[in-house]
C-alpha positions in Angstrom: -22.3 15.7 -3.2 -22.4 18.8 -1.1 -26.1 19.7 -0.4 -27.5 23.0 -1.7 -27.1 25.5 1.2 -29.9 27.7 2.4 -29.8 31.3 1.2 -27.8 33.3 3.7 -27.3 37.0 3.8 -23.9 38.6 4.4 -25.2 40.0 7.7 -26.4 36.5 8.8 -23.0 35.0 8.0 -21.1 37.6 9.9 -23.4 37.4 12.9 -23.5 33.6 13.0 -19.8 33.1 12.6 -18.3 36.0 14.6 -15.0 34.9 16.0 -15.6 31.4 14.6 -17.4 30.4 17.8 -20.8 29.7 16.2 -19.5 28.0 13.1 -20.7 24.5 12.3 -20.0 22.2 9.4 -23.2 22.9 7.6 -22.8 26.7 8.3 -19.3 26.7 6.8 -20.5 24.6 3.8 -23.1 27.3 3.2 -20.5 30.0 3.7 -18.2 28.3 1.1 -21.1 28.3 -1.4 -21.5 32.1 -1.2 -19.0 34.6 -2.5 -16.3 34.1 0.1 -13.9 36.6 -1.5 -16.4 39.4 -0.6 -16.2 38.5 3.1 -13.6 39.8 5.6 -10.3 37.9 5.6 -10.5 37.2 9.3 -13.8 35.5 9.0 -12.8 33.4 6.0 -9.5 32.4 7.8 -11.5 31.0 10.7 -14.0 29.4 8.4 -11.3 27.3 6.7 -10.6 25.6 10.0 -14.3 24.5 10.3 -14.8 23.4 6.7 -15.5 19.6 6.8 -12.4 17.5 6.2 -12.3 13.9 5.0 -11.4 11.3 7.7 -7.8 10.1 7.8 -7.0 7.3 5.4 -6.4 5.0 8.4 -10.1 5.6 9.4 -11.3 4.5 6.0 -9.1 1.3 5.8 -6.2 -0.2 7.6 -5.1 -3.8 8.0 -6.6 -5.7 10.9 -4.4 -6.0 14.0 -5.5 -8.8 16.2 -5.4 -8.7 20.0 -2.6 -11.3 20.1 -0.6 -9.3 17.6 -0.9 -6.1 19.6 -0.3 -7.9 22.9 2.9 -9.5 21.5 4.2 -6.0 20.5 3.3 -4.4 23.9 5.0 -7.3 25.8 8.1 -6.9 23.7 8.2 -3.3 24.6 7.7 -4.1 28.3 10.5 -6.7 28.3 12.8 -4.3 26.5 12.1 -1.4 28.9 12.5 -3.7 32.0 15.9 -5.0 30.8 17.0 -1.5 30.0 16.2 -0.2 33.4 17.9 -3.2 35.1 21.1 -2.5 33.2 21.1 1.2 33.9 20.4 0.5 37.6 23.8 -1.2 37.6 25.5 1.5 35.5 24.1 4.6 37.1 21.1 4.5 39.4 20.5 8.2 39.1 20.3 7.9 35.3 18.0 4.9 35.4 14.7 6.8 35.3 15.6 8.4 32.0 16.2 5.1 30.3 12.7 3.8 29.7 10.4 4.0 26.7 9.5 7.7 27.2 6.0 6.8 28.5 5.0 4.9 25.4 4.6 1.6 27.3 1.8 3.1 29.4 0.2 4.5 26.3 0.4 1.2 24.4 -1.0 -0.7 27.4 -3.9 1.7 27.6 -4.7 1.2 23.9 -4.5 -2.5 24.3 -6.9 -2.4 27.3 -9.3 -0.3 25.3 -9.3 -2.8 22.4 -7.5 -0.3 20.0 -5.1 -2.9 18.7 -3.8 -0.9 15.7 -3.1 2.0 18.0 -1.4 -0.3 20.5 0.9 -1.7 17.9 1.8 1.8 16.7 2.5 3.0 20.2 4.7 -0.1 20.9 6.8 0.7 17.9 7.3 4.3 19.0 8.4 3.1 22.5 10.8 0.5 21.1 12.8 3.2 19.5 13.6 4.7 22.9 13.8 1.6 25.0 15.8 -0.3 22.4 18.4 2.5 22.1 18.8 2.6 25.9 19.1 -1.2 26.1 21.7 -1.4 23.4 23.8 1.4 24.8 23.7 -0.3 28.3 24.7 -3.6 26.9 27.6 -2.1 25.1 28.8 -0.3 28.2 28.7 -3.5 30.1 30.3 -5.7 27.4 27.1 -7.7 27.3 26.8 -7.9 23.5 29.0 -8.5 20.5 28.7 -7.3 16.9 28.6 -11.0 15.9 25.4 -11.4 17.9 23.9 -8.4 16.3 24.9 -9.6 12.9 23.4 -13.0 13.5 20.1 -11.3 14.3 20.3 -9.2 11.2 20.9 -12.2 8.9 18.0 -14.1 10.5 15.7 -11.2 9.8 16.8 -10.9 6.2 16.1 -14.6 5.8 12.6 -14.2 7.2 12.0 -11.3 4.9 13.1 -13.3 1.9 10.8 -16.1 2.9 7.8 -13.8 3.0 8.8 -12.3 -0.4 8.9 -15.8 -1.8 5.5 -16.6 -0.3 3.7 -13.7 -2.0 5.7 -13.8 -5.2 2.7 -14.5 -7.5 0.3 -12.1 -5.7 -2.7 -14.4 -5.8 -5.9 -12.5 -5.5 -9.6 -13.3 -5.1 -10.6 -9.7 -4.7 -8.0 -7.3 -6.1 -9.7 -4.2 -4.6 -9.1 -5.7 -1.1 -6.1 -8.0 -1.6 -3.8 -5.5 -3.2 -4.2 -3.2 -0.2 -3.0 -6.1 2.0 -0.1 -6.9 -0.3 0.9 -3.2 -0.2 1.0 -3.2 3.5 2.9 -6.5 3.7 5.6 -5.2 1.3 5.8 -1.9 3.2 6.4 -3.7 6.5 9.1 -5.8 4.8 10.8 -2.9 3.2 11.1 -1.0 6.5 12.2 -4.2 8.2 14.9 -4.8 5.6 16.1 -1.2 5.9 16.4 -1.4 9.7 18.0 -4.8 9.7 21.0 -3.6 7.8 23.8 -1.5 9.3 27.1 -0.2 7.9 29.5 -3.0 8.8 27.0 -5.9 8.5 28.6 -7.3 5.3 31.9 -7.9 7.2 30.1 -10.6 9.2 28.7 -12.4 6.2 30.8 -15.5 5.9 29.4 -16.3 2.5 30.5 -13.0 1.1 34.2 -14.0 1.1 33.4 -16.8 -1.4 35.7 -19.2 0.5 33.9 -22.5 0.8 31.9 -24.4 -1.8 30.0 -26.1 1.0 28.3 -22.8 1.7 27.1 -22.2 -1.8 23.4 -22.6 -1.0 23.6 -20.5 2.1 25.8 -18.0 0.4 23.3 -17.4 -2.3 20.5 -16.7 0.2 22.5 -14.4 2.4 24.2 -12.7 -0.4 20.9 -11.9 -2.1 19.4 -10.5 1.2 22.5 -8.3 1.8 22.5 -7.0 -1.7 18.9 -6.0 -1.5 19.6 -4.5 1.9 22.2 -2.3 0.4 19.4 -0.3 -1.3 18.3 1.0 2.0 19.6 4.0 4.0 22.9 2.2 4.9 23.3 0.7 1.5 26.3 2.6 0.3 28.3 1.8 3.4 27.3 -1.8 3.3 28.2 -2.1 -0.3 31.7 -0.7 0.2 32.3 -3.1 3.1 31.1 -6.0 1.1 33.5 -5.1 -1.7 36.4 -5.1 0.8 35.4 -8.5 2.2 34.6 -10.1 -1.1 37.9 -9.1 -2.6 39.7 -11.7 -0.4 38.8 -14.7 -2.6 42.4 -16.0 -2.3 42.9 -15.0 1.3 42.6 -16.8 4.5 39.8 -16.9 7.1 42.1 -15.1 9.5 42.3 -12.1 7.1 38.6 -12.0 6.8 38.0 -12.3 10.5 40.6 -9.6 11.2 38.8 -7.2 8.8 35.8 -7.3 11.0 35.2 -4.4 13.4 35.1 -5.0 17.1 32.4 -3.8 19.5 35.0 -1.5 21.1 35.3 0.3 17.7 31.7 1.4 18.2 30.3 4.2 20.4 27.8 2.7 22.9 25.2 5.0 21.4 25.7 3.5 18.0 25.2 0.1 19.4 22.0 1.4 20.9 20.8 2.6 17.5 21.5 -0.8 15.9 19.7 -2.6 18.7 16.7 -0.4 18.4 16.6 -0.9 14.7 16.8 -4.6 15.1 14.0 -4.7 17.6 11.8 -2.6 15.3 12.8 -4.7 12.3 11.8 -7.8 14.1 8.4 -6.2 14.9 7.9 -5.1 11.3 8.7 -8.5 9.9 6.5 -10.2 12.5 3.7 -7.8 11.4 4.3 -8.7 7.8 4.1 -12.4 8.6 0.9 -12.0 10.5 -0.7 -9.9 7.7 0.4 -12.6 5.2 -1.3 -15.2 7.3 -4.5 -13.1 7.5 -4.5 -12.5 3.8 -3.9 -16.2 3.0 -7.0 -17.0 5.1 -9.1 -14.6 3.0 -7.6 -15.6 -0.3 -7.8 -19.3 0.4 -4.1 -20.2 0.1 -3.4 -23.4 1.9 0.2 -24.8 1.9 1.1 -22.4 -0.9 -1.7 -23.5 -3.3 -4.5 -21.0 -4.0 -7.9 -22.6 -4.3 -9.6 -20.0 -6.6 -7.2 -17.1 -6.5 -5.6 -15.8 -9.7 -2.0 -14.7 -9.8 -1.7 -10.9 -10.4 2.1 -10.6 -10.7 2.3 -10.6 -14.5 -0.2 -7.9 -14.7 1.6 -5.8 -12.1 4.9 -6.2 -14.0 3.2 -5.1 -17.2 1.8 -2.0 -15.5 5.1 -1.2 -13.8 7.0 -1.3 -17.1 4.4 0.9 -18.8 4.4 3.4 -16.0 8.2 3.6 -16.0 8.1 4.3 -19.7 5.5 7.1 -19.3 7.5 8.7 -16.5 10.8 8.8 -18.4 9.9 12.2 -19.8 8.8 13.6 -16.5 10.8 16.8 -15.8 13.0 17.2 -12.8 12.3 19.8 -10.1 15.0 22.1 -11.5 13.5 22.0 -14.9 10.1 22.9 -13.7 11.4 25.7 -11.5 13.4 27.2 -14.3 10.3 27.3 -16.5 8.6 30.0 -14.3 11.6 31.9 -12.8 12.8 33.4 -16.1 12.2 37.1 -16.4 10.7 37.3 -12.9 11.5 40.5 -11.2 10.4 39.7 -7.6 9.1 37.0 -5.4 5.4 37.1 -4.5 2.4 34.7 -4.2 2.8 33.4 -7.7 6.5 32.5 -7.4 5.8 31.0 -3.9 3.0 28.9 -5.2 4.9 27.6 -8.2 8.0 26.8 -6.0 5.9 24.9 -3.5 4.2 22.9 -6.2 7.5 22.0 -7.8 8.9 20.8 -4.5 5.9 18.8 -3.6 5.4 17.1 -6.9 8.7 16.7 -8.7 11.8 14.8 -7.6 15.1 16.7 -7.2 17.1 14.4 -9.3 16.2 11.5 -11.6 12.6 11.7 -13.0 11.7 8.2 -12.0 12.8 7.8 -8.4 9.9 5.6 -7.3 11.4 2.5 -8.9 15.0 3.2 -8.3 14.6 3.8 -4.5 12.6 0.5 -4.0 14.0 -3.0 -4.1 12.8 -4.9 -7.2 11.5 -7.5 -4.7 8.7 -5.1 -3.7 6.9 -5.0 -7.0 3.6 -3.7 -5.7 5.2 -0.9 -3.6 7.0 0.1 -6.8 3.8 0.1 -8.8 2.0 2.2 -6.2 4.9 4.7 -6.2 5.0 5.0 -9.9 1.2 5.4 -10.1 1.3 8.2 -7.5 4.2 9.8 -9.5 2.2 9.9 -12.7 -0.9 11.2 -10.8 1.3 14.0 -9.4 2.6 15.0 -12.8 -0.9 15.2 -14.2 -2.2 16.9 -11.1 0.6 19.6 -11.4 -0.5 20.4 -14.9 -4.1 20.7 -13.7 -3.1 22.9 -10.8 -1.1 25.3 -12.9 -3.9 25.7 -15.4 -6.4 26.4 -12.6 -4.3 28.7 -10.3 -6.2 31.9 -9.4 -2.8 33.6 -8.7 -1.2 35.8 -11.3 2.6 36.7 -11.6 2.1 40.3 -10.6 -0.1 39.6 -7.5 1.2 40.9 -4.2 -1.5 39.4 -1.9 -4.0 36.5 -1.8 -7.6 36.5 -0.7 -8.4 33.5 1.5 -11.8 33.3 -0.1 -10.2 31.4 -2.9 -9.1 28.8 -0.4 -12.6 28.4 0.9 -13.9 28.1 -2.7 -11.2 25.4 -3.3 -12.1 23.5 -0.1 -15.7 23.2 -1.4 -14.5 21.9 -4.8 -12.1 19.5 -3.3 -14.7 18.1 -0.9 -17.0 17.5 -3.8 -14.3 15.6 -5.7 -13.5 13.5 -2.6 -17.2 12.5 -2.3 -17.5 11.6 -5.9 -14.2 9.6 -6.1 -13.3 8.1 -2.8 -16.5 8.2 -0.8 -18.6 6.9 -3.6 -16.2 3.9 -4.2 -14.5 3.3 -0.9 -12.4 0.2 -1.5 -9.3 -0.7 0.6 -6.8 -0.4 -2.3 -8.3 2.9 -3.6 -7.9 4.3 -0.1 -4.2 3.1 0.0 -3.5 4.6 -3.5 -5.2 7.9 -2.6 -3.5 8.6 0.7 -1.6 11.6 -0.4 -4.6 13.3 -2.0 -6.7 12.7 1.0 -4.0 13.9 3.3 -3.8 17.2 1.3 -7.5 17.9 2.0 -6.9 17.4 5.7 -4.3 20.2 6.1 -6.0 23.2 4.7 -6.6 25.2 7.9 -5.3 28.7 8.1 -3.4 29.4 11.3 -3.6 33.1 11.9 -0.9 32.9 14.6 1.6 31.5 12.0 2.7 34.9 10.8 2.8 36.7 14.1 6.2 38.3 14.6 7.5 37.4 11.1 5.8 39.9 8.8 8.2 42.8 9.3 11.4 40.8 8.7 10.3 39.4 5.3 9.4 36.0 6.7 6.1 34.2 6.8 3.2 36.5 5.9 -0.6 36.1 5.8 -0.5 35.4 2.0 2.2 32.7 2.5 -0.1 30.9 5.0 -3.2 31.3 2.8 -1.5 30.3 -0.5 0.1 27.2 1.0 -3.3 25.9 2.3 -5.0 26.9 -1.0 -2.4 24.8 -2.8 -3.0 21.8 -0.6 -6.7 22.0 -1.4 -6.2 22.4 -5.1 -3.4 19.8 -5.4 -5.5 17.4 -3.3 -8.4 17.8 -5.6 -6.2 17.4 -8.7 -4.7 14.2 -7.3 -8.0 12.7 -6.4 -9.2 13.3 -10.0 -6.3 11.1 -11.2 -6.4 8.2 -8.8 -9.5 6.3 -10.0 -8.2 5.7 -13.6 -4.8 4.5 -12.2 -6.7 2.3 -9.7 -8.7 0.6 -12.4 -5.5 0.1 -14.3 -3.9 -1.8 -11.3 -6.9 -3.9 -10.2 -7.8 -5.0 -13.8 -6.9 -8.5 -14.6 -5.1 -9.7 -17.7 
């Protein structure tokens, strides 16, 4: 809990915090425990930047990245950059220097050398986006790649993803508070990998989709399932349409199917670059998921697919998922929430701004339960986490609206309310997350923790915009107040949902 601050006079506060230079964490905690609405706005604005914030969720828990894991990623980036530069030297020597990883290779190598393996992996992923695009574009310009080769890599990745999904199907756990965090990360890596492995014309290269040969029944089932799941990703609509065209040729010939495939010449080299970068990143995400699975298996005691003492958690997660889905069916859409407070409103001030921001942050624009629809059924735990956060958001919104200090006729906002809310939010963080800091609770609570970390008032944000009706001081102050209040409201909801997920049958 926040300690009781010493008694400070208004003169002491003003003298000790003038310009924000003398502010310390303990001083600002003391300031927040006074009557901040009685203090000058300029002082309180600065104080919000110094109020103690919780550490980033990744500092509280993140999956372990080993040195070999990080080194593999950095070496992949180095190889990709080197090959890209070699190709561009042949294409245009003057353009070569612009075709690297954008400096991310050096950053990743530094992180690796410093033993910051999670950081090295993250930096390598950033760099692969640039280096991969340049490499794919160069290969296309030099006719050094075909769409068939890219498709083969995609299908191999989809098969690897399916294999990991099959491995973790039962979700065996020894310690749910730890193991569910690992499973969430594994599924998240697989989900990103599946999305990146798919591209618009991929289905045209799936020989099993045409339904021609019975010999391929087994392989067709595997590939078809992977491609169907992949169609839920960003490129899903395009891929689904292509599959429909290809699969309609059940009585056609192989020549017709082959002729329906696009050629590399139909693609802009830049598009080939995008596919190449996506495949490189997908390979790294899938490799990461496989390594996390191996690490988890070591902790859980799975050997050759048999858990020594671990208990399957899948049935419990399915039960929770179905219950959460039912509870969220009556969740209103964003339009419905917005219409509830815009009726009979004559103007647009702090109150309308606050309600609009909350509606946009909490409620989906369309269907009330997007957290299940937008995630493949294969990723059960990611679905459940999304649904849990959705329910927490709905409940949090109700709490925030009930506790808003803003009235419909207000035309300004005192930042002292933000400092007050920062104090309350920090106390809630300490009693919920800090007091019971388990890996899965941290994962579930990421959004709420993140809210508390972005509550600083930037006094430069409204400079030059006040006179033209743009961003004003109250816009900036209200937005940060909402982050603090919504973060506190979310953190109040997570513990019960967490217990619901980790509980056994």
